[in-house]
Each structure stands twice: as C-alpha cells, then as structure tokens.
N, C-alpha and C positions, 0 to 999 in steps of 0.2 A: 605538513603545513597546519599549522595551529589554526582554530576555525575562528579563534577571537581578534586572529591579523586581517583576517581576510576581508577587504570592502571593493564595494561595487563604486563606480563611476557615476554618481547622481545627475550630473551636466548633460550625459550623452541623451539624446531622443529624451528628454525629460518631457516633452510637449505631450509624447504618447502616453506616458504613463498619466499624465494629469487630465487630460483628454477622455480618457478610455474610464479613466473612473468617475467619472463628472458624468459622462456617458451611461453608464452602468445604474449610477445613485440614481439618475433620471428616471430609469426603466421602472423601477421598483417606486419611485415616489407618485411616476404618471399612473403605474399600476393600481397605487393604493394598497401594495402586497408587501408581507414581513419578508425578510431575508431567509428567514429560518422556516422550519420546518411547517406544513401544511397540511389537511387532513389527508392528502395521499401519501405524503410520509408516514404520517404516524402510522395508517393502514399497512404501509409497506413493514412499517417495525415489526407490528403484531404478528404478519406475517412470516418475518424471516427468524422471530422468536420463535414461532412454531414449527417452524420446517426444520429447526434444530431439537426441539424437545418433545413434542409430538413423538417423532421415532424413537427417542432417547423412552418416552412414557411406556412402547410397546414393547421395547426392547428389555426392562425391568421388570415388566408384569406377569412376564413368561406363557403368555398367550401365543408367542412365536417358535415354533420348535422345529419348525423347516430350517434346514440352514440356510438354501439359497435365500429366502424370504427373511432370514434372520444378518445376512450380511448384504439384502438390500438396505436394509433400514439402517444399519452403520453408516451405508453410502449416502442416504438422502439425510443424514445427520452430518454428513462431512459439507454437503451443498448448504444446507444450513448455515452451518459454521462459518462457511465464508462468505454466503449472504451477509449476517451479522457482522462479520468483518468490515464489509464492503460498503452496507449502505446504512449500518445504524453508528457502532462504534466509530467508526472513522469520522462522521461527522460531527459525532459528539467530542472525540477529543480532541478537535477543530474548534469546539464552541460553535459550530458552525448548527447544532440539529436548532438549541433552543436561546434565547437572549438569557435564559436563568443558566448560571453558573453549574448551579445543583443538579439540576436535569441533563445539563450534560454531563458533568462528572460520575453521575448516577448511573446514565446508558454509556459511558467512556469502560466502566468496569465490568462489564459484558465482556470484554476484551481477557482480562484477568477472569471468568467466569469459562471462559474458551484455552486456558491454559497458558496465555502470555499475560504480560505487564505493563499496563494504561500508562504508566510512568513514565517506564521504559521507553514506551513506543514512542509519547508526546517528544522525547530529549531526539531520540533516532528521527521520528519520520518528519516534525512540524521545525523543530531547532535545525537539525544538520542536512536531513534531505530537502527539506523547502526551500532554505535557506541559501545551500550550496549545491544547489543539484549539477550531479554531474563532474564534481570536483574529485576529482581521485585524493584519497588521502583523509576528506572528510566527511562526504557524501558516504555514507553507507551500506547506502540501497545498491552501491555499484561495488562492494568490498564484501565477497561474499564466501573468501577463502582462496588458497593457492590453486585449487583445482578447476577454478572458471574465473577466465580473464574477461572482463566485460566493459573494460577502460584500453584505449590503446596508450594509456600512461603507465599503466601496470607492467611487470616484467613478461614475457612470454616465453612459457615452457611447450617442449614438444609434446606434450599430453595434450595440449589444447588444440592442437590440431582435429581430435577428434568429439571437442567439447560441444561443438553443435548439433551431437547426437545425447552424449550421455548428461549433457546438462538439465535434459529434462527430467531424467529420473534423480537426479540433485534437487532440482526444484521442487518435486514434489516432496523430497525431506522435511520441506522446510517447516512446517510445524511439529515434523518429531523434535528436532533439531530446539522449537520454540520451548517444548512443554518438558522438555528434559534439561540443556545448560545454557542457552543462549543468553536468557536473562539474570543468571548469575556472574556472568562472562559479562555482561554488557553493563550491570549495573555498579561491578567493580571498576570497571574500565572507565566511567563515565566518573566515578569518586576521584580520579588520577586526573581526568583531564579538567576537573573541576566544575563541570557541566550542572553537577545536583546541586553544589552553594552556588552558582551561577542563576539556578531556577528557585532559588529560596527553599530549597528541600531539604530535607533530613536523611542521613545515607541510612541511619538505623533504625528509621521509623519507616523507610521504603523498603528495609529489609526484610522485618517482620511483618507489614504487608504482603508483600511476596510471598512468603513462606505460607501466611495462613491461606492463601488464596490457594496455592497449589496444591496444600492439603484437602482442601476442600475439591477441586480439582481432578486430583486424582482418587479422591476418594468416590466420587456420583461416577465417574468415568470407568474406571481400570477396577476397585473395590466393591463395591455396588453391583455390578451385573456378575464377579463372579464369585460372589455370594447368594444371589436368588435367584440368576438366571440356568433354567436346568436343562442347560445344553453343553456338551463337552464344551472342556476348557479352551481348547485349540481354535475353537469356531468363536468365541468369546475374543482371543487373542488378534485372529484376524481379522474382525468385525472393527475392532479398535484401531488397527494399522489401516485398514480400508479409510476407514474414516478420515483419519489425518492424512493421509494418502492425498488422497480427493479436494481436502480443503488446503493443502499446500499447494498440489498443481494447479488449480483454480485460481488463487491467490496472484501465483506468480507468473501466471498466463496474462494476466491483468494487468500488472504492475510491470515488470519488463519490457513489454514493447512502447510502453510508455514514452522510453527515456535511453534505451539501446539500442539503439536503430540506425540505421546507415545516412541520415538525414541529419542525427543529433550533432551538437557540438557539446566537447568535453575542453573548457580552456584551463589554461593553466596562469591561477593566480604569476603576478611579478615576484623579483626580491624583497619585495616590502609588502605583498599582498594584495595589490592591487588587482582587478580585475576591470577589463578597458569595456565593461557595458553596464548599464543599467541594469537594476535588478529584475523589472518587467519584461527587457528586449532579452534578457540570459534566460528568463521560463521559457519565453519564444523559442530562441536558438537550442535547448535542449529537450524540449518537449513535443511529444504527437500526438496528437490524436485518433482515435476509430470508429470504425462504423457511427457516424454520426448518426446516418436515419434509420437505425437497428432500435425500434422503441423496445421492444421486449428486453433484448440481450442488454439496452441500456440501464434499463429499469431492475434486472439482476443485480449488475454490478457497481449500483449505487452510482450513476453517471459517471462514472472515472475513465470512461472510453471520451470524456470531456476532458483529459487531464492537463492541456493548456488551460481552459476557463479553472479547472480546480488550481491549479498554482498559481494561476495572478490571484486568486478571490477564494483562499481555503476556507473566511470565514461565512462563505456562502451554503447555505446549504444545497446540495447536489440536484437536488429536485427543478431546479432552477437551471442548472447549465446549461441546458437545449437553447433556452431562449437567449442567454446572454451571451451565446456560441457568435451567433450572427452578429452582435455588437462589435466583440471581441474581433472575429476575422475581418469585418468591415475596415474600424480601424486600421488593424496590423495593415491592409493593403494598402490604405491612404498613407502610410509613412514607408510603405515598400520593406515593412518588415516580415521576417518568415512567417507562416502559418502552417505548419505541419499535417498534414491528415490523411489516411489513408482511409478508402471508400470501407472496407470489412474488415473484422479480426482477421478472417484465415489469412487477409494479403498482412495484417501486420504481425501475426506468428510466425509467416514466411518471411519476412523482412528482418525478425529479428532475430531468425534460426540464419538468414544468410547473413549479420552482423556477426554472431560467434564462429561462424566460421571463417571469416576475414578476419576475426581480431586473433584465431588460431594459426593463421597462416603467415601474418605479415606484422612485422614487428611495426614499421610506420605504415598506416591504411594509405592507401590509392585515393585519395579523394572519394569521389562517390561511385559509389557500385549497388 
C-alpha cells in the first residue's frame, strides 16, 4: 500500500477532534503557559546530555582501569543515550521543544551524535508512523524484519512461535543496526518512495550529512577509546556493545508496548486507500498508555508512557502530557471512544509479550486475549 493513497474519513466523530483541540488549547490559554519546553524541561535536557557524556569523559580520561567500573560507565552512557532519545531529540524532531525551528533542529541533531540520522527519523516517525499508525506496509515501526511478526496482517512463520522469547534479544540490537546499516538502507528506500522529494529535501545533501555524522560518531565512540584508554581492547569492545544493547533495549521497551498490544487495532485500508475512521480516533484505537501515575519513570522516558497524548498532540512538549491526559481521557469517554491505558510498565510489557506470543501462534487473532 502506497502511503500517498491512504486517506482517513474526517466526517466520523469530527466533533470529538474539534472539541478535544478546543479544550487543550483552552488549557494552555487559561494557564498562560507555552506548549513548548519550560524550565523543568531545560533542566532535564542538561541532565540527559550529562548522563551520556559525563561517563564518556571518565571513559576516555584513563582514570578508570578496573574492568567492572569501566563497563559500568558504558552502561550508564547507554542509559544516557536512551534518555536523550526519549526526552530531548524526540521532542526537538517533532518541533515540540521550542517555537524556534533552529533550536529544534540543533537539538534534533543529537540523534546524529548518537549514531542515528534525524532526517530519516523524521520521515519514518513523523510522516509514516504518526500518520499511519499500525497500518501494515506503511508504518515501519511494526515492520522490523521477517523474524518478528508485529501485525496480524503479516505472514506467520514457524519460528514466530518463539518470538515472545527471542524478540527481546532482537530489540536490544536496535541501536546496533541503527549505527551500522539502517540509515543507509532507509535513506535509499525513502528516495525510491519519493518521500525525500516530498519533504523538499535533497538526497545528496542528506547522504553527505549522514556520512559526516557517522564519521564523527565512529570517531568518538570507537576510535578515540581504542587510541587513548589504557585497558585491554576487548573490554573497550564489550563496553561499546553494552552501551548499544542497553540503549536499544530501553528504547524498544518503551515504544513497542505503545502499539503492539492486545487492545490495539491494526486497520486495513480499502482498495482505494480509505480508512473508515477519523485520524484522531485512529490514534486512540491503535495506541496504549502505561504507568500514568509513575512520576520518576515518566520523567525518564520523556512522557512517552502517555503515548495517546503524544500521538494526538505531537507538537506539544511532553512535559505537559500528564496534565492534558485528563482532558483527553474525559473527552474520549464522553464520545464513547477507547482510551487504553495499563496501570504499570510491567503490565504493559507482559501484555506486549502476550501479544507477541499470540501473533506467533495464530494467523488471525481470536479477538481479545
């Protein structure tokens, strides 16, 4: 299915969308606050950047020579990489961090410094995932290769019977793939799709920018430690792997339970590309919140446990999600629309794993499970 042919039905429950937007706008107007980052968000930005680069500073300083302490620093750095991804670059690349687009682009480039590519990310995440959530063949967040089946509309293989076990290992390799091959393959694919041209971007410019940032990334993560750290090479290699695996696992554990859940809808466009739902209602049907009362957890994961609010209002800084979630839930209830939420992160992970298991057992899912 070509993403350019897919259309939502704006007439279904259009009053819900209008009323919800009006109420959220009124919230910010009444409180006289900005939709963008506030002082708490700026402090978090500094904290997450420090969580990544302070351990790195100790790593390359040569001050730490004990292997277990050395590996611990890489592990903390991995948490920092995930924290920057969840809390800083995510808002920036949604133009939600600041009303100044230059500030958003600058902070968005932290993804490039983490080994990814902000331009690719915006096309995959903002255009394909946010616009066509859980639509198989378009939403690349549910297309991770043949080994993992994340939609009931994807072919089921015998190996998928074990995917609820091995998927977590593959999830942990997400950033490994990202820094090695994903961006190159993805950029070429988006060129063929016409997505780059559609975003008024230049393929050659993006490729050059990508290569330059990859050189910077490989330089500070791989080359410099091997050149200056007075410790056996295999400890350095292990540390890099630990950093990548931890960041990949954290990021996957936050994003996957948001959409691949027993409650989630996986709509199929008709032959003309129409989806019989308003876009906002589609987001409610395909998205799940979790751990709404967990303040510390929500702080670290960039408010992305409030995925419903994020999908409905991606241009609002996540620091406001908890407050506007009350408005979204009440309005959804008024219109008898779904508002899926799991009480804890652990329950969300359990149900996601259960979903993986059933996707591996059944060609067609037997209703709710």
